[in-house]
Phi, psi and omega in degrees: 000131179227161176296315181298317180297318179294320178299316179297320179295322178297318180296317179299313181296320180297318179295323177295321177298315179297316181300309181292321180296321178296324179296313179294318181302320187268001180238084185299323183293332182257358187303316182299302180299321181294321180295311180294315180297319179296322180295311183292309181295324179297321178296318180297314180295324178298317179297320178298317181296320180296319183271344178231075185300327182293343178273356186307322179301337178261313187285329181298313176297323177297317178301316182298318179296315181294317179291331175297318177300316180295312183293325178298318179291316180296316180296320178298318180298314179293324181293328177292329179276317183226100185303126176086358183296316179301322179296318176300318181295321178297313181297318179293322179299313180287332174295316178296317179299317179297319179295317180293323179295320177297313180298323181287312183293327179277357179065018171294323176251119181249132180271091176269171178299321180293318178299314180299318181297319180295314183292318179297317179296317179295319179297316178297321178297319179295318179298316179297319179298316180296317179296318180297317180293326178294315180295315180297327179297328178296335180259012177077016180261120181248137176276117185289159172076314190299318183262008179267173184268015179281181181304318181295316180297319180291318178296322178296315179296321177297320178297314182293319177300319179298316179295319177299319179296317180293335175296333176299322178298322177295322178294316178299319180295320179298317179295314182298317180292325178296321179293315180298326182274003182054051179297158180301157184301325182297341179292342173298316178294320181293318179295320178295321176300314180299319179294320178296320178302315181293317180295321178295316177299314180299316180299315181296321180289323176293321177299317179293318179297314180297323179293324176295318179294324178294323181292338178283000000 
């Protein structure tokens, strides 16, 4: 595992996301099924990749294509409501990644055990909250304020964006430690997959935050 190899894998996955996303974006008639199918199948492939790291050279590109289909549809939906919003979200996502990479490389931000524990716990809490709201939604129960464009909703989105951004530091640390430990070559794909998962999450949360600000 090398930094250069991991970087190349990240570029490949990113290009696959763009390719698949462009297909969904430009096919309005298929956007609905492709978005839903990409989301569900992408989640399944992500779980397989997490539990079968050695399969990452195959499953990571498949994941990127499926998530590209999903992101293309979601971005199209937001763009129809707020023209140009997805482009703003993309630019902000890469801006945040560049800032986090600078903070990490300059050692202004250090990934200690305590830092990792806090971010992992916060991420797990957010995941549980999202699952709970999804389950409650099936019973017609909605959590007020959080998903609205009011101050509470915006503050919640800012918090989630912050946690997603700090997860990038964990990804950078994972890559650096893998290189130092001379991890197997397939870990380049797994590390690139992990970084893509975080970037996709960050993009979606920034998209949601921007849409809330637009509604205000």
